N, C-alpha and C positions, 0 to 999 in steps of 0.2 A: 523499617520497610513498611510502607502503608499499602494495605490491600485496597484495590478498587472494587467497585460493586460487582464487576464481571468476575473478578477473582473469588469474591465471596460466594457468588451464585454457583461458580464452578465447584467450589469446595462443598457447597450444599448438595450439588447434584452428584457427588461421588458416592452416594449411598448404594454401593454394590453389596456383595456378600458381607464384607467386614465393616462397611460403613466408615465413618470418621473415627480417628483415634481420639482418646480423651483430650489430648493436647490440641488437636485440630478443632474439636468442638469448643474447647475453651477459647482458642484464638478467634474463631469465627464469632462467638458471642461477645468477646471483648471488643473486637473491631466494630461490630454493629452497635454496641453501646456507646461508642465514642462519637457517634453522629449527633449533632445538636437537634433537639426536638423543636417542633413548631411553637410550643408554649414558651420555651426559653427564648426563642428569637422574638416572639411577640412581646414578652416581658421586657427584654432589653430595649426594644424599640420604644415602648411606652415610657420606660424610665428615661431614655435619652431625650425624648420630646419634652417630658415633664421637667427635666433638669434645664433644658434650653429655655423653656418658658419662664422658669423661676429666675434664671440668670438675666433674661431680658427684662423681666419686671423689676428686678433689683437695680438694673442699670438705668432703664428708661422711665421707671416710676417717678422718681424725683423730677425729671425733666418735664414730664406731663403735668405733674402737680404744680410746678412753678409756672408753666404756661397758663394753666387754668386760674391760678391765683392772680396773674397779671391781667387776665381778661376780667376777672371779678373786680379788680381794683379800678379798671377803666370804666366798667358799668357803674360802680359806686360813685366815681367822680362825675360821670355824666348825670346820674340821678341827683347828685348834690347841686349841680349847676342848674338843672331844670327846676328843682325845688326853690332855689334862690331867686328865680324870676318872678 
């Protein structure tokens, strides 16, 4: 049974004469600690983007290198023809 934020706030607001029982205090603290922090979410986002960039470079790096090598070969052949004139 997951407690919503309204439920947690209601439990927190029940500080009458006796207050929360030790069990209720433990459960409120436990449920609040289960929420992800902003640092964890930011870290997961940065790691995901880094992994995607690494995979993209691994896949498309050789294609880019082959294309540049083909361009360099064409330039070298053109320079050879000009030098032969």
